[in-house]
Steps between C-alpha positions, in 0.01 A plus 500: 500500500277198579129498491481434881717805582286716263183388680658574827598852385137562381359381830743730693408798298133470637444684821214282610587188705482201260534128545537225230361158601526177315306195620448660851878581548673852481735510188559884481423828690588856428694752726188665607378175652839425669511852653142460627568154643849581627662196353730390218410306186681191631281507812176424293597343181355143455293545826122421505297811473318418812835526688498869415129587483210412705135557473181447719358292225526128551645337300729739326371614161585277211724704296519342144466655170132389469383608837294821534702801555332625809705735725501397868678630807816344615751563782877518409648275759844674486354842620171410647347770287143480351533490119248448225572255222286660231622340175585145397568391139739309276841662410557461129857613473683375185812285528440417866451125576171556698244241572125518441450614852729791504332810657589855562376617842464883556482612877379837643382624839139418575259799518169544667352700199343197337382367831317815579302507176133432532431132474325526164810669361721231638285245323531695191873518519510138565336444162762732340806293613426181289447737205836669521693190641416286207683714255867585501553778242432844650293631217238219531505547876434875468218433231326261762536771764321744272242236415447440882479873568242538226267260684485740792603842390362626166741683280507613137863455433794398715887429483748365747864642485790336663763732669870426489728773643250772414460364146152409386439192297146478370427124561135469403243749353130471408201717390719777343484609138757334266649845443601530862866395543673371803730803507209734554383319814848473626528876442189565705626268787820710505295806614665636806180506715418139396859384573479672848171347597553158358876438521628720785192483731376157386135588516213442263393799292129568388408782257121526492479754234797526259359821359540684832839347598781743464781244464306300239654489151286495197685248299362403166324165522401554872204738438253228591631493851278692754607335822825322574635279777859394553617244766869424567617132521730521807756223595734540791450875500570541130244575237544231233194579283187718462140398435327772283110484458318743281129580448295713268280624797613750772488411857498134405769358735456491878735455795356143542622434131853616581501286829391200296748563222777568757427170673523325160835684438624397844396137471658483156813685554700205617394284214573767256837550633571130476379487134670826422831374643456172322452671164778744573732206591402318186556816297842562663598133454411524132694819467801352684474180275497724191795705642681174582439368155635821350800493733562131429484565128725800545744294705508212254576742208758688712664180610494378147669829392758475778585130411531603138738783589698291739536226238607738230738684720681189640498286183826415334310330200219710382379231253444239777334756712235640248285184517486523882404861475215439266368217717496735802296771300281233359397365833448860637269593206334163482533494134470200253805618290776750553777548242768745412670578170826697474669634191850605421477894504742519212365279246145426648552117491337284755732415787277329748165328507409403866150359580339355807154339518302395187668530155817409318796738506604390149170618342462796726528766236257336265240411775478861623586692188167675513560614866846606420383702198267696744787602696626733245863468385625425864816346347574812305451759762777674673535533878376870479203399298403234746560719803256759350232242382529172702350195343262416790337821598270496822207271450592412147398129435516340148206246425604200297268340242435193728370717781826503701646820619863626483714774658844596400803667672779637283863406564615825354678460172574141574136354453190423684338293773137382449259338749194316381202389705204274397155623420370338816745678725472839666564822307853629530528773756721828492713336749563208272605741234724689724671179614564395144623849400729496812627155410569621147707785639696261729565274203612780292753612756625132538532466123699820475712389797555162334624680180737713704614185693570322171698801376692513831560125495648526152726783617580315818595186302809668362581657847456169671727331255763757557453490881511109492821503292650755733389291798645183342819670425519630860406158631767332290742761618406445849522118452837542347619727783349271758665206341830690503460602864383149606765318311799734595747354767502820686238617752301813372248704696297824474447719801296812560584707796722204609211252498512201266251518211653225285745214568619233248528131571884498521487758780231287678722203474798705637314602814259226548188715499198478267396808300196556720725501810710776346247718306421803722789445741784741541831435347667454843317180537780329303770773485734539790662833564881488538689713722569737220131513419410601849708821484390614156202463273598249239245640249586876551728496185238331303226755591724803404680349195396601152603159387202257560729204527756454781628229717439588856570192686817328387452201726199472730382247751166331424297324761316172406168393647679247711720756655812424318682773308699522182686753297359658197568772259203743452452740204233762544351698205280803584163520316360832428812706580585704816233712659204279424207474749561140563849320500490223245799268435587178330754291672715207363648257755779282419607238753874547530548268803634218292732749319621630837537148630697407190705806525575414863571141406730614224686732737509241756626240240775745376598570873509142593677392169760766558553384856514129408751576232708744713566248770664232267669770295650634817606166612651443155695824505621417854618142385697663210659744746591203730638307201743784427599513875508117545600338177614197689114432583399504144309179513300612801403837342418341174259271663322783667503707171343201307223475766424871488511492114262205509260693733504791270446297187205319683344836606521637145374178354205504758421868400507408138284201550239694698487765232457230235220349713320815543521587136381156406803446267570157659293188409454191706631164381221298637524121543372221728703537820494297832482773762609265781832418325555859397455621877756232617747620233469862607522409864829333439647826336405717814611231736850637556376847536253389768768306683716806509219678685423208709156480349319178440260470193199296578349377169136385538406340171203282402533120469371514152700684236348822380552552119429827312574698187764743605834653387729278714801744483312819605280310749813367665650840514175624664528217760861592561417869548229398750714277714804731482286788618358285782841388612648858477238650737455201747669500833813269529439156622131498401291301235368642167188290408416438132158352415390373154129412462253425221175701531177542312433870430211625289459164350871464389803321646744728663841455676516696823854577637533632848832618654531590860800669662582611853608858415381807669127587428453736203302831531225593273720714266740208454202266420380748242835527334650157552475397131670814391878505425720569805202516725664349808822625644800276495619313805871538416581137437208396279570381146178630358537796261175676620336397177401153608142562600434726217623227257314221664184698499548578116557135415187393686291760322659393169361149578156634562519483873508735795717562797419663845690555820366499869661591823371555850652495867566171620442331175770399227525718184328325212538524132216308307511440135203344303593368147263340256625157388328524169642686198411882537302655230761768448775245440277302255459817283 
């Protein structure tokens, strides 16, 4: 709490309206004034005093610390009430940045009592005001009041008691024997009759003859009192004090005396309240400061202990933390030197020497050997001994020969922590000792924990090694398994409740999805149910079988990302056995579309080959039958038989050549060949066949010859097959166009051959299988064996080239071959 807020609390605790003025401006006010004025603190702060108070005096009284403190009547402008400003003086409040002209103003309603006094008494009271206004401590003020009363009312002894909540505080006393204590007077004033007259009725009391007064108490030390007078000091209808006058003669005091003393009490009450409040405020402020100092010191030590505990609890390296812990404690204790020594509990050898402040850790034991000797056998004591007799008992401080003082806190059986303060410093307090002892206990726990941690770490090292080895083995096994799964040519997936949990790269390549696109998706994203699947659960047998391995789907249809489909063989293996909470399976997908296509191609080849062989063989058998019937036409029948036999031989040769090409058992005999001349030569060979079909062959060759490294024999055969195929399927009396060009493709020279015929457009199935044997049905009169396009395609590929076919309505059918003119790498090998 700040000093300003503390001062405000003190002002608010006073029931009298108070204002604090600095250089003529209002800087503070208490709640009583704000309630009286009906305003808030913000309404009057920093305002000139003349904006709030007015007086008939002109000019307004000069309120400074050196001006005479004479009360004067003012009007509170906020309420238009007539108030009397009765006390003005400096406000000596510690820790408040007040100026030299800071004053405390006390306000109370004006009364007519002083104005009704006889003029001479008013003059006398006017003489009293400077006497009490020039002093600020209440006892000096009360003594001056007794001195002033003694000038006008004779008394033998007198005292003034201040009353606070019915408690009597004997402020000043004079004329009594030394043996008379304050408690005796306070006991007399506590008399029921006295309390009723003075406190309750607030009236003066006169006892003319104490010997005849029934309520008078004969108290030792008051035997000299024959007559007694008491006048209450009343402020705002509350008795704040009592003026007691005694005399050795009876009937000494008169009513006029009581009136005069009462007037003095009335005239002085406000100034007494101000001085009393000021002294009480100073006392309370001092007590608050003392309390704050104690609280701050306690807070510092508590915070230090908390920081030490937090550091020791959360540290992973105790050795690095100890120095920081000692620094925290040294700052809290304000010591010159703080050190700790720990020993091995088993062999009593020194383990640690840590020091902060003045001194050398290396010579620690030698420098403080005498001090350590006074701490009897701390390194040899057991934990039980230390618990029964701690090293640093309450208030125990060891004095060193050089005048310094030391306190110690044991770290149980581990060692000791010692704090040393210089001879010029304050003495160690019990709080300092308790902090050091508590720190020692914390350090002992941490050292014990450190030992346990070290043992645990040693035991964990073996466990960590075994765990690491097991993890490495598992990781190696996982890597091996992942490598196998990633490298396998079959798609593999793992599903749980028919949702993908794992897919290998091969499956992703098969279906065109990435792993993130499949994980979490259902199996049906890629699996297409067949008609048989729709009528029965394909996995029912797997779920009920005792054998965890089964083929459920012989051939399934798989959907790719682009919407196309392919055939696959899927093998499912149940993980966990039937009846598990979740259905977990491993699936292996093998793309069988190529096998199916090859199977279909093989069957188609066999069927077509059988068909192609059956026709000439049937013709052969028919001619043999006719030869028997018509021997006279032998030459005619032999010519037909020779032609049929040649066709069969060519068909078989083509089939054998295609097989050799596909197996790679034939090698090219490469040489430099003029392709223009080779094309002319082949054209002449098919010219007769073209004329028979009324087909014109249009050769479109470049002006410059094209030379390349090719196998001339096989290349000529490829050209012949292309031309024969085009002539066979073209309409009669049309033109077959043959173009030869030299093109640059991927930085290399290629020969591009384009053959266009006028046959019927080919459908998509024919285009897909045109380079397969017997792919196009015969036209009855063609000389092609059905193997021509397959052989031509094989020869082009053997030269490192490619071939494609296009066909569309309204356009000629085209066969385009692209052959490199350089020596292929495969041939070079």
